[in-house]
PAZAPA-4460 file (N, C-alpha, C; in steps of 0.05 Angstrom, whole numbers, plus 32768, in hexadecimal, padded with zeros to 4 digits):
% residues 113
    n_x    n_y    n_z   ca_x   ca_y   ca_z    c_x    c_y    c_z   seq   type   mol
   8092   8176   8097   8075   8163   80AA   807D   8156   80B9     1      M     A
   8070   8159   80CA   807A   813D   80DA   8063   8123   80D6     2      S     A
   8067   8113   80E2   8054   80F5   80DF   8042   80FE   80EF     3      T     A
   803F   810B   8103   802C   8112   8118   801A   8126   8112     4      T     A
   801D   8130   80FC   800C   8144   80F3   7FEF   8138   80E6     5      E     A
   7FD5   8147   80E4   7FC9   813B   80D6   7FCB   8141   80BB     6      E     A
   7FC7   8129   80A7   7FCB   812A   8088   7FAD   8131   8086     7      L     A
   7FAA   813D   8069   7F90   814D   8059   7F9C   8136   8046     8      T     A
   7F89   812D   8031   7F88   811D   801B   7F9D   8131   8008     9      L     A
   7F99   8149   8003   7FA6   8164   7FF4   7FD0   8158   7FFC    10      N     A
   7FC7   815F   801B   7FE2   8161   8028   7FF1   8149   801B    11      S     A
   7FE6   812C   801E   7FF2   8113   8015   8000   811F   8002    12      Y     A
   7FE5   8124   7FF0   7FF5   811F   7FD2   8008   812B   7FD0    13      Q     A
   8005   8146   7FD8   8029   8155   7FCF   803A   814F   7FDD    14      L     A
   8034   813D   7FF7   8056   8132   8001   8064   8119   7FF8    15      L     A
   8048   8103   7FE5   804C   80EC   7FDB   805C   80F1   7FBA    16      A     A
   8055   8112   7FB2   805C   8112   7F92   807E   8117   7F9E    17      K     A
   8083   8123   7FB5   80A2   811E   7FBE   80B0   8109   7FB4    18      Q     A
   80A4   80F2   7FB6   80A7   80D9   7FAE   80AF   80CA   7F9F    19      T     A
   80A0   80D7   7F87   809B   80CD   7F6D   80B0   80CF   7F5E    20      A     A
   80B6   80BB   7F4A   80D2   80AF   7F3E   80CA   80B3   7F26    21      T     A
   80D5   80B3   7F0B   80D3   80BC   7EF0   80BD   80A6   7EE6    22      T     A
   80C8   808B   7EF8   80AD   8074   7EE4   808F   807E   7EFA    23      N     A
   8091   808D   7F08   8076   8095   7F0E   8065   80A6   7F09    24      S     A
   8070   80B6   7EED   8057   80CE   7EE1   8056   80C2   7EC0    25      K     A
   804D   80AC   7EC3   804A   80A0   7EAF   8026   808E   7EB6    26      S     A
   8013   809B   7EAD   7FFA   8081   7EAC   7FF6   806D   7EBA    27      L     A
   7FFE   8062   7E9F   8002   8048   7E9D   8013   803E   7EB6    28      E     A
   802A   8040   7EBF   8039   803D   7ED5   8028   803C   7EE6    29      Y     A
   801B   8055   7EF0   8007   8060   7F0D   7FEF   804E   7F0D    30      L     A
   7FE3   8043   7EF8   7FCB   8038   7EF4   7FD2   8011   7EFD    31      V     A
   7FEF   800C   7EF2   7FF3   7FF4   7EF4   7FF9   7FEC   7F16    32      L     A
   8008   8007   7F20   800F   8005   7F37   7FF6   8007   7F4F    33      G     A
   7FE6   8012   7F47   7FCD   800B   7F53   7FBB   7FF8   7F59    34      L     A
   7FC1   7FEF   7F3E   7FB1   7FD5   7F3F   7FC2   7FC2   7F4B    35      N     A
   7FD9   7FBE   7F4E   7FEE   7FAC   7F5A   7FF1   7FAA   7F78    36      G     A
   7FEF   7FC1   7F81   7FE6   7FCC   7F99   7FC7   7FBD   7FAA    37      E     A
   7FAF   7FC9   7F94   7F9B   7FBE   7FA0   7F99   7FA7   7F9C    38      A     A
   7FAE   7F98   7F8D   7FB5   7F73   7F8F   7FB4   7F71   7FA8    39      G     A
   7FD4   7F7C   7FB0   7FDA   7F76   7FC3   7FCB   7F76   7FE5    40      E     A
   7FB5   7F87   7FE8   7FA4   7F89   7FF7   7F8B   7F71   7FF9    41      V     A
   7F87   7F6F   7FDB   7F7A   7F55   7FE2   7F88   7F3A   7FE0    42      A     A
   7FA2   7F39   7FDE   7FAF   7F1F   7FE5   7FB2   7F1E   8004    43      D     A
   7FB0   7F37   8018   7FB6   7F35   802F   7F9B   7F2E   8044    44      Q     A
   7F84   7F36   802E   7F6A   7F31   8037   7F64   7F0D   8034    45      A     A
   7F6F   7F0A   801F   7F71   7EEC   801C   7F7C   7ED5   802E    46      K     A
   7F91   7EE8   8034   7FAA   7ECF   804B   7F96   7ED5   8063    47      R     A
   7F81   7EE3   806D   7F78   7EE8   807F   7F64   7EC5   807D    48      V     A
   7F5C   7EC6   8072   7F4D   7EAF   8068   7F58   7E97   8066    49      L     A
   7F79   7E96   8054   7F80   7E82   804D   7F94   7E74   806A    50      R     A
   7F9F   7E8E   8076   7FBA   7E8A   8089   7FAF   7E8F   80A4    51      D     A
   7F9C   7E9D   80A8   7F92   7EAA   80C1   7F78   7E9A   80CE    52      D     A
   7F63   7E88   80C1   7F57   7E7E   80CD   7F3D   7E8E   80CB    53      D     A
   7F42   7EA0   80B2   7F28   7EC0   80BC   7F2F   7ED0   80D2    54      G     A
   7F3C   7ED2   80D5   7F4E   7EE4   80EB   7F57   7EFA   80E7    55      V     A
   7F4D   7F11   80EA   7F5C   7F27   80DD   7F6F   7F2A   80F4    56      L     A
   7F8F   7F26   80F1   7F9A   7F2A   8110   7FAC   7F45   8107    57      T     A
   7FB8   7F48   811B   7FC2   7F65   8118   7FD5   7F6A   810C    58      I     A
   7FEC   7F55   8103   8001   7F52   80F2   7FEF   7F55   80CD    59      S     A
   7FE1   7F49   80D0   7FCD   7F49   80BB   7FC0   7F63   80B2    60      R     A
   7FB9   7F6D   80C9   7FAB   7F87   80C1   7FC7   7F97   80B6    61      K     A
   7FE3   7FA0   80C2   7FEF   7FAA   80C4   7FF5   7FAC   809F    62      D     A
   7FF8   7F90   8098   8003   7F91   807D   7FEA   7F9C   8067    63      R     A
   7FD3   7F91   8076   7FC0   7F9F   8063   7FBE   7FBE   8063    64      I     A
   7FC7   7FC7   807F   7FBF   7FEC   807D   7FDD   7FF1   806F    65      L     A
   7FF2   7FE3   806A   8010   7FEE   8062   8006   7FED   8038    66      G     A
   7FFB   7FD6   8036   7FF6   7FD2   801A   7FE0   7FEC   8015    67      E     A
   7FCB   7FEB   8024   7FB5   8007   801F   7FC8   8021   8019    68      M     A
   7FD1   8023   802D   7FEB   803E   802B   7FFF   8047   800E    69      G     A
   8005   802B   8006   800C   8028   7FE6   7FF9   802A   7FD6    70      D     A
   7FE1   8026   7FDB   7FC9   8028   7FC0   7FBE   8045   7FC8    71      C     A
   7FC3   8054   7FDA   7FC6   806E   7FE3   7FD5   8081   7FD1    72      L     A
   7FEC   8080   7FD3   800E   808E   7FCC   8006   808C   7FA3    73      W     A
   7FF9   8070   7F96   7FEB   806A   7F7D   7FD0   8081   7F6D    74      Y     A
   7FC7   807C   7F8A   7FB0   8096   7F85   7FB6   80AF   7F84    75      L     A
   7FC7   80B4   7FA1   7FCF   80D5   7F97   7FE0   80DC   7F7D    76      A     A
   7FF2   80C4   7F77   8008   80CA   7F69   7FEE   80CE   7F43    77      S     A
   7FDF   80BC   7F45   7FCF   80B9   7F26   7FBE   80DB   7F29    78      L     A
   7FB0   80E5   7F46   7FA4   80F4   7F4A   7FB6   8115   7F3B    79      A     A
   7FD4   8110   7F43   7FE3   8125   7F3D   7FEA   8128   7F1D    80      T     A
   7FEE   8109   7F15   7FEE   810E   7EF4   7FD9   8113   7EE6    81      F     A
   7FBE   8112   7EF4   7FA6   811D   7EE7   7FA2   813A   7EEA    82      L     A
   7FB2   813C   7EFB   7FB1   8163   7F01   7F99   8168   7F0B    83      E     A
   7F92   8159   7F28   7F7A   815B   7F3A   7F85   8158   7F53    84      T     A
   7F71   8154   7F65   7F7F   8155   7F82   7F6B   8145   7F88    85      D     A
   7F74   812F   7FA5   7F6E   8117   7FB5   7F50   8126   7FBA    86      L     A
   7F4E   8141   7FBE   7F3A   814C   7FD4   7F1B   8149   7FC2    87      N     A
   7F23   8156   7FB2   7F0D   815A   7F92   7F01   8144   7F8F    88      D     A
   7F12   8124   7F89   7F0C   8108   7F7D   7EFB   8103   7F95    89      I     A
   7F05   8107   7FB7   7EF9   80FC   7FC9   7EDC   8109   7FC8    90      A     A
   7ED6   812C   7FC7   7EBB   8138   7FC9   7EA8   812D   7FB7    91      R     A
   7EB6   812D   7F9B   7EA6   812A   7F83   7E9E   8103   7F88    92      Q     A
   7EAA   80F2   7F9A   7EA7   80D2   7F9C   7E8F   80D8   7FB3    93      N     A
   7E91   80E4   7FC3   7E7B   80ED   7FD2   7E66   80F4   7FD1    94      L     A
   7E61   8108   7FBA   7E51   8118   7FB0   7E3A   8100   7FA1    95      E     A
   7E4C   80EE   7F98   7E42   80D5   7F80   7E2C   80C6   7F92    96      K     A
   7E3F   80B9   7FAE   7E3C   80B0   7FB8   7E1E   80AD   7FCB    97      L     A
   7E1D   80CD   7FD0   7E0C   80D9   7FE3   7DF6   80D7   7FD3    98      L     A
   7DF5   80E4   7FBE   7DDE   80E3   7FA1   7DCB   80C2   7FA6    99      S     A
   7DE0   80AE   7F99   7DD2   809B   7F9E   7DCA   8087   7FB4   100      R     A
   7DD1   809D   7FD3   7DC1   808E   7FE8   7DAD   809F   7FE6   101      K     A
   7DA9   80B8   7FDE   7D93   80C7   7FE3   7D7C   80C2   7FD4   102      N     A
   7D80   80B0   7FB6   7D6D   809C   7FA3   7D67   8087   7FAD   103      R     A
   7D76   8075   7FBB   7D76   8062   7FCB   7D85   8050   7FAC   104      S     A
   7D99   805B   7F9F   7DA5   8049   7F8F   7DC0   8040   7F96   105      Q     A
   7DCA   803B   7FAE   7DE2   8039   7FB4   7DEA   801B   7FA7   106      L     A
   7DD3   8005   7FA8   7DDC   7FEA   7FA4   7DD3   7FEB   7F88   107      L     A
   7DE2   7FD8   7F7C   7DD8   7FD1   7F5D   7DF2   7FDB   7F49   108      G     A
   7DEB   7FD6   7F36   7E00   7FDA   7F1A   7E06   7FEF   7F0C   109      E     A
   7E19   7FF9   7EFF   7E18   8014   7EED   7E23   802B   7EFC   110      G     A
   7E34   8034   7EE6   7E38   804E   7EEF   7E24   8062   7EF6   111      E     A
   7E14   8064   7EEA   7DFC   807B   7EE2   7DE6   8074   7EF1   112      N     A
   7DE8   8070   7F0F   7DCF   8067   7F20   7DC5   8082   7F31   113      R     A
***
């Protein structure tokens, strides 16, 4: 696959699987890795405030996007570990959110809104 071809979530997941190591086949490793990378996204957002006077620079945006890519890799690897695919996860999530929207339940707390 060339980097100019459009990726689907499932094709990304299959390609990401090729870069998995032995360690990346454990639930704990994948969840902790995802959490760590999400923390890196948050850290870069914090640096917009602390270091960049609240201005999202091109450099900072690129760093955030890079960390988001790492999050995506962990999500894809976790989906593979759980024997499902990213397309199904995305579809189920949109169905849940659209249902909440249709019932005016997007805001608030709780899983069963």
